[in-house]
N, C-alpha and C positions, 0 to 999 in steps of 0.2 A: 470723520472718516468711518466708513462701515467696518465693523469687526469681521474678521475672516471666519468663514464657516468651518467648524471643526467637525469632522466625521470620524466615526469609529464604531464601537460595539458596546452594548450593555449586557451585563450578566442577566440571563433569563430569570434567575431567582430574585434579583433586585426588582426587575420589572413586574413580575408575577406577584410578589409578596408585599413590596414596599411602595411602589409608585402610587397606587390608589390611596394609600394611607396618608401620603404626604400632601395630597391635594388640599388647598386652602378652602375650596368650596365643597362642603359635604355632598351636595346634590350631584356632583360630577364623579363621585367614587363608584357608585353602583354601575353606570354605563361602562366605565373603563374596566371594572372588574369582570363584567359579563363578557366584554370583548376579549379579555385575556384568559378566560376560562379554558381549560385544556379541551373540553369538548367542542368549544367554539373554534379554537385554533386549527383543529384538524378537519373542520367542516369544509366541504367544497366551496360554500358561499362566503367564506371568510374574506374580508377585504384584502388581507395579505396574500391570499392564494395567487400564485403566479400562473399565467397561461402556460400550458405545456408541462408543468411540474405536478407530479402526482404526490399529494400530501402537503402538510404544512412545512414550509421551509424556514429552518433556523440555521444557526451556524455553531460549529464546534471549534473552539480556539484553544491554542496552547500558550500559556503564559510563559514568561521568561524563566520562571522556576520549574518549568516542565509540567506544572499542573494543568489540567484541562477544565474548560468551562463551556456550558451551553450558553449561547449568546443570541441576542437580537441585534440587528444593525441599527445604527442611528437613523437611517433612512426609513426603516420599518417603524420605529417609534414615532418619528415625525409624521409619517402617513397616518398612523392610528389617531393621533391627536386631531389632526385636520379632518379625518373621516368622521370622527364623532361630532365635530362642530358642523360639518356640512350636512350630516344627517339630522341636525337640530337635536342631538342628544345632550349636547352641552351648550351653554349660552355663549361661551368663548372658547377658543383653543386652550386646552389645559396646559399648565406649565410642563416644561421638560423636566426629567429627573435632574437631580443635582449633578453638576459638571464633574464632581469628584467620582461619580459612578461610571463615567465614560472611559472606556479602554481604547486609547489610540493605537496607531500602528506600532509605535515604539514599545508598547506594553505586551505585544503579542509576537510569538515566533511564527505561528501559522494560524490561518483561519480557512475553514472549508465548509461549504453548505452540507446540511444533513436534512433528511426529509422524513416525516412521520405521518403514517396514514391513519393511525388510531391513537386515542388517548393512552392506551396500554403501552404502545411503543414509546410514547414520549416519557411516560413515567418510568419505564424500564431504563431508558437511556439516562435519565436523571440519576437514578440509583447506581447505574453502572459507572457513571463518571465519578461519583463520590467514592465508590469502592475502589476504582483504579487509582484515584489520587492518594488514597490511604496506602494502598499496596505499593505504590511507586516511591514513597517517601523513604529516602536513604538507600535506594538501590544503587548498584554499581553504576558509576557514571558512563561506562561503556554502553549500557543499555539505553540511557537517555540520549546519548550521541546517536545510536542507531535509530532510535524512534524519530529523532529530529531529521535524519537523512530520509527516512521513510516518507515523512510528510512533505519534505521538500520535493522529492521525486513525484509524488502524487500531484503537487501543485504545478510543477513544470509539465508533466504529462497532459494535464487538464488543459494547458494552454495551446496544445497542438502546434507547437513551434519546433523548428530545428529538425534534425535527423537523429533517430535512435538506431543504433547498430550494435547487435550482439555478435561477438567474435569468439572463435574457439580455434585452438591449434591442437593437433595430435602429434605425438613424437613416438619414436621406437622405444618400447619399454625397457630395452637393454642399454640405451644410450639416449637420454632425454634431450641431448643437444642436436639430435638428428631428426628434423621435422619431416613428417610424412603427409600431413593434411592441413588444410585451412578451410573454415567454414564461416559464412556470415549470414545474417538475417536483419533486414532493415525495415523501419517504418518511418514514413514521413507524410506530410500533408500538403496537398494542393488545394487551397481554400479549405473546404470541409471534407474533401475526398481523401481517404486514407490510402496510401500507396505502399505496398509491401513487396519486398524482393528477397530472394534467398540464393545462395550459391555454394558450391563446394569444389575445391581444387585439391588435386593429389600431385605428389612430385614423382615424375617419371623415373628419375635416377634412384629413387628409394622404393621402387615398386616391390622389391623382394624382401624388404625388411618387415617381416611380419612379427606381431606381438607374441609373446610367450605367457606373460603373466596377466595381461589385460586383454579383453575381447578386441579382436581386430574386425572392425565392421566397415572398413573404408569403401567396400563395394556395395554398401547398402544405404546410400543416401536416399532419403524418402520424400524429399521435397523438391525434386528437380533432377537434372542430369549432371552427374559428376564430370569434371574436366581434368584430364591428365596432362600436365604441362612440365616442361623442363625447369630446372632450378632457377635459371635467369628469368624466364617468364613468370614463374611463381612469385618471385621477388618483385618484379615490375608490376604485375597485376595487383598485388596487395598495396603497394605504394600508390598506384593510380586510384584504387578504390577509396583509400582514406583521404587523399588530397581532393578527390571529387566530393566526398561527403562534407568535408571541411568548408568547401566553397559555398555551401548553401545554407549558412547560418550556424547556430550553436550545434555542436555534435556531441551526442552522448554515447560513449563507448561502453557497452554492457558486457560484463563478464560474470562468470560464476566462479568466484575465488580468483581475483585478478592477478595475483603475484606472478605466476608462471607465464600466463599469456602475455602480459606486458613485456616481460623479459624477451619473449619470442619476437614481438613486434619491434623491439629495439636491437635484436641480435643482427649479426653481419649477414645472415641468410634472408633477412627481411628488410631491416634497416628503414623502418618508417620513422620520419622526423616528427617527434612529439615534444617540442621544447617547452611548451606551456601547458602540459597536462595538469588538470586541476582535479583533486580528489574530494574537495569539499564544495558541495553545490551552493551557489549564491542564493540570496533571497529573491533577487531580481535578475532575470536573464539578460545578458548582453546580446548584441547582434552576432557575435562570434564566440569562439572559445571551444575547447575540447574538455569534456568532463567525464570522469569515471563513475559508473554505477555498478555496484556489485550485488547480484541477486542473493548471494549467500548472506550478506549483511542485512538485506531487506528482509529475508525470511527470518533471520535471527531476531530482528525487531519485532516482526509480526508474532512470532511464537514467545516472545518475552525472554530471550536467551542472551545473557551477557558474556557467556563463555568463549573460549577460543577454538572449540571443536565446531568446525563448520559442516553443515549438512551437505551431503552429496546432491548432485543434480537430480539423480534418480529419486532420492528420498524427498527432496523439495517438490518435484512433480507429483509424487504419490500423495503428499499431504495436501497439495493444492488441487488434487483430482484432475490432473493433466495427464492423459494416457501417453505413454512414451514407449519406444522400442528402438532397438539398435543404437543404443547409446555408445559412446566412444567412437562414433563417426563425427568428424568435426562439423559437418554441415547440420546434422541432426542435433548435435549438442547446442549449436548456436541458435537454431530455431526453438528448441525447448527452453533455452535460457530467455529468449524473447517472449515466449508464451508465459513464462513464470513472471517476467517483468510486467507484462500487460495485465495478468490476473491480479497482481498486487497494486499496481499503479493506478489502474482503473476502478479499483474498489473504493469503498467508504473509508472514513477515518480509521486509523489503525486499531483502535479499541473496539469500535463498532464492528469492523471487519473480522477481527479475531473472534469476537463473541458469536457472530453469525456463522463463521466456519466451524468453530469448535465450542458449542454452547456449554457453559458451566464447567469447563475443563481447566480452570486455573486454580482449583482448590484441590489439595491433596486429600485422598480418602481418609475419612475419620476426623478431619479438622472442622471446627465450627464454621457455619455459613458466613458469619461476620468476619471480614478480612482483618488481619493484623496489620498494623503499620509496618511498611517495609517488607511485606511478605512477597512482593514481586507479582508479575503477571505471567509466569511461565506456564505454557500449556502442557498439561500432563497427558501425554499420548500413551495408549495401551500398548502392551507388548506386541500384540498382533499388528498394530500400525507401524511399529518401529522395525520389526524383524523382516528382513528382505525374504526369508524363506516362506513367509505368509502371503507374499504378493500375489501368487498364482491363484490362491484360493479366496483372496480377500473379498472379491465382488460376488463369489458364489455362495460361500458359507458364512462369511463374517467371523467374528471372533468365537473361540470355543467357549461354550457356556458351561459353568460348573453347577450342575443340577443339585448338588448337595446342599447348596445355600438355600434352596427353597424347601417348602413344607411338603414332604413326600406324600402326605395324606390328602393333598389337594391337587389332583392331577390336572384340573383345568387351569389353576394358577400357574403350575409349572409350565404347561403348554403355552400360556399367554406370555409369560416372561421370556421364555426361550425363543419365541418368535417362530 
């Protein structure tokens, strides 16, 4: 009986450093080593280069202990050994690496493709993975849980399945049980075509309940036309929307800090039936089900925060460089929540994405460049990035520069550093 074919992934470092050394025929070592050279891997003519993919494709996997590894798939390893033989660079197909080196699906939490255009990008990624693994040892389990959710969301989004719907309610700020608005923003796919819809409802009976402590922007829906409806229609429309979305496969309900909005969905004024609402995303999607995705948790994972202080939607949009206006309009908030979700879910692996968004920002000023074990991966934002009072001038002037730190005797250097 033929043995079953086992597929999985090999650690890039095992393949790069060890595989050629373990070959029994010394004449086979040089061709394999040349094929695995970093300059060769990123070259457009490398046999592993896939059509339509810019750069060398490897994989970034997360082990069960939450450490990351740069990987090559078993299919890539198989292809290289047969390519070397077909090019007559080896007399016979070289042996596979030891089976103990193979990481099967059960060994990994997540795997996603990553691409490198240059040798420098590949080397930087290897160093960054090693640094992050050291910094994540012993961190708060909450952060590891959030990072796990982040990668699951990325994986499910990439499959282009189901419907993703961002929801938001607004209530009168003097009585939070009195709902005044509802907004939604959806994304689904028809084959490869992305279909987007937005909407905004206001409650006719609550028209004159205007906010005192929070901005009242119900008249400023920016992504369509608002509809004013009575309370009965408001309830019926929301129920019909959710039932319609649930009927077309798995439904991802997206919130920014979900606690209050889920209470509104289940309240007597809305009364949406959500008996099997799932807060933990599965590894593999089923054909149905309703799942909660929270962009405040996703952003906390991305910036490396394990605390309980959730970022506001306005601040998340600012850090993700998503222009926003007229927040506290339910329709606008739902749409900006969707844009935040798309920005993070369609990006690269969490650590690569964080480093590209905020390069070299995980080290506190004055600390050595070598990361300490368990130091965490929290992004250190400057005060001008955090303070809402800077928002109007941020894109015009940037942060205030303290010129006293520079050598006053070198005006050209001062001008260059101040920008």
